[in-house]
N, C-alpha and C positions, 0 to 999 in steps of 0.2 A: 468717538473711540469705540463705543459699543457696536456701531454699524460695521466698523472696520474688523472687529473681532468676529462678528457673525459672518461677514463676507469671507474671511480667511477660513473659518470653520466650514462653511459651505463649499469652498474651493477644495479643501482637503478631503471632505467626504466625496465629492465628485471624482477626484483623482483615484481614491481608493476603490470606489465602486466601478469605475471604468476599467481599472487594472484587473480587478477580479473578473469582470465580464469578459475581458479579452483573454484572460488565462483560461476561463471555462470554455471558451470557443476554440481554443487551440487543440482540445481533444486529449486522448490518452498519450502517454509517453511510451516509447518502445524501449524495452530492456531485454537482456539475455539474448542478444542477436546470435544466431547460428546460421549455417548454410541452409538449414531447413526453414528458417524464419525466426521471429522473435516473439516476445510477449508484450501485449499492450497493457500497461499499468494504469489503474485507476486508484487514487488515494482518497478515502473518505474519512470523516471524523473530526474530532477536535481534541486539543491537548491543552487543557487548563488555561484557556484564554490566549494562547500563542497564535500568531497568524497562520493560516493554512499553508502558506508558502514554506514556513519553517518546518512544519510537520511533514510536508511533501518531501523536502530535501532530506530529512532524517530517514524517512521510509526508503527513499531511493538508495541511500547509503547502506541501509540494513538488508536490502533484498539480496538473497543468494540464488544463484542460478543452478540448474541441475548439473551435477558432476558425477563422474563414474559411469561405467558402462550401462548398468541397469537403469539409472536415472535418465541418462541421455536416450536410451532406447524408449523408455516410457514417454519422454517428451517428444520424441520423433513421431509417435503415434497420434499426437494432437497438434503438431506444429503447423499444419497446413489446413486451413488458413490460420493466421496468428491467433493464439488463444488470448483471452482476457484474464488478467489477475486483478482482483479487487481486494485491496487491503484497507481495513477500517481500524482506526486507532481511537479509542475513547478514554480520556482521563478527565473527570470532572474537575472544576476549579476548586482549589483548596489543597493545602499540604497534606500528604498522606492518603488522599482519596484513592479508592480502588479504581482500576481501569482495566481495559481488555484490548486484545488484538484479535482480529478475525481476518483470515486470508481465505479467499475463495477463488478457485480456478475454473474458468468456463471455456469450453471449446465448441464451436459451431452453435452457439447459443444455449448449450446445455451445461449444467453443473457437472464438473468432473470430480473435484475433491476439495476439501476445505479443512482448515485447522483453526482452533480458537484456544487462547490461553489468557490468563490474567497477567497483568504487568508485574514485573519483578519489583521488589521493594525499592530498589534504586530508581527505577523508571517512574515510580509513583511520586517521587519527591524532587525530581530534577527537571531540566529542560528537555525538549523533545529529542535531542540528540542522544540522551541516555537510553532511549527506547530502541536504538539500532540493533543492539545485541539480542533483544527480545524478538525483534522482527526476523533477524538472521536465524535464530533458533526455530521459530515458527515455520519459516520457509524450508529449513533443512528437514524438519519433520514432514512437511507437505510432500517434498520430493521423495523422501524415503518411503512414505506410506503409498504414494502412487507407484513407485518402482516395486514395492512388495506386492501390491494388488496385481499388477501386470505379471510379475514373476510367478504368482500362484495361479495364473490363468484366468484371473478376473477380468471383467469388462473395463474398457477404458472409460466409458461413460455409463455409470450405473443406472 
């Protein structure tokens, strides 16, 4: 009985590790596709013990793409080759623990712009899907700040 239990546990661990390795090898996901290109999304972090796949899905649901003339113009300046967007979400295990979101946009291997904010009180106490609105807000701020920088004559890559 004990051997059977250990064999099942070993098989389950093997399946989980193989799945994670295969997902890691698949590379970044493409989002915000336009005629000028898209953005390669990387999701990092942990959310209170939930599997990374659940966090990844929540992040993808929360990502907002550039909209409006100024934001689309700013994006067009970094769209070729496709920029990288790295979103990190961290919420320690435990009810009510503080957490944070960090978004960083890179183009041609150089940092372009980033935003960071604490998780809202709702996102601190719920499942990863409650963080989608926080991610959406962070992304909206990122695109607005990039458009404002370009609108004021600032450099695309500081």
